[in-house]
N, C-alpha and C positions, 0 to 999 in steps of 0.2 A: 568266629561263631562258637558259642558254647554248646556242648552236648550234655544232656543230663541222662543218667542211667536210671530208668524206671525200674522199681522193684515192687513186688507184691507186698501189700501191707499185712497179709495174713501169714504167708510162709517165707517171705524174703527172697523168692526166686526172681531171676531176671528174665525168665522165659515168658514174655508177655506178647499178646497179639491184639491189634486193634479189633474192637467189637462194636462198631456203631457209634452213634452220637446221642447225647442227651443235653438239651438246651444249648446247642451250639458247642458243646465240649466233648472231646473224644472220650470214649469209654474203652477200657482195656480188660482183657480176660487172661488170667494166669493159666498157663498150659499144665502146670503141675497140680494145683489144688482147685482149679476152676472158679476161683474167686473173681468177681467182676467189680470194677470200680472206675470212677471218673477221678482223675487226679486234680488236685486243687490248683487254681490259677496262680500266677506269679505275683499277685497283688501283695501278699505279706512280705515277700522278699524285696519287692520294689519299695515298699514303705520303709523297710529297715535301711535300704540304701539311701533313700531321701533323708532319713533322720541323720545318717552319718554325714551326708553332704551338708546339712544345716549346722551340725556341730563343727565341721571343718570351716564353714563360712564364718562362724563366730570366732574361731581361732585365727581368722584373717589369712588363711591359706589361699593361694592364687587359684583361680578357676581352672586353669590348665592342669595344675597339680592335682586338684580334686578329681578331674576327669581321669587322670592316670591312676590315682589311688583307688577310686571306687568303681570305675568301669561305666559310670553314667555318662551319657552323651553331653556335649558342651552346651547345647541350647537349654535342656532342662536345668542344668547347673546355673546358667545365666538367669533363667526365669526365677529360680529359687532365691538367687542373690538379690534380684530386683524386688521380689516379694518381701524378703526379710529387711531390705533397706526402706521399703515403704511403711512397714509397721514399726511403731516406736519400740525401741529396745527395752528389755526388762532391766530395771536397775534394782540393786539390792535395797531392801527396806532399811530406812534410816533408823539408827538406834534412838530410843527415847532420850530426850534431853535431861541431863541430870541437874537437879536443883542444888545451888550452892548455899542458899540461905537456910538458917536454922528455924525450926518452928517452935 
């Protein structure tokens, strides 16, 4: 299990204390500067991980290796692999045909 160290956005201190909830998300208060904030959810980090998984799937890396490299669980990797297999692959645009005849 990963632990993240929370730091104050204003002063950079790690002396934080829980201070209630807002819209289902915990709020924290800095004991040094009394700044109060709710920390962002993990959605941007997860989106970045899933983008990396999709890149590795395009490179034809095995699903188990992707799990080891990215830390994403096996079932989400399998679902992303199935989703990418269902959608037609993007092929590079063909170069325009050259004409050999003179005008």
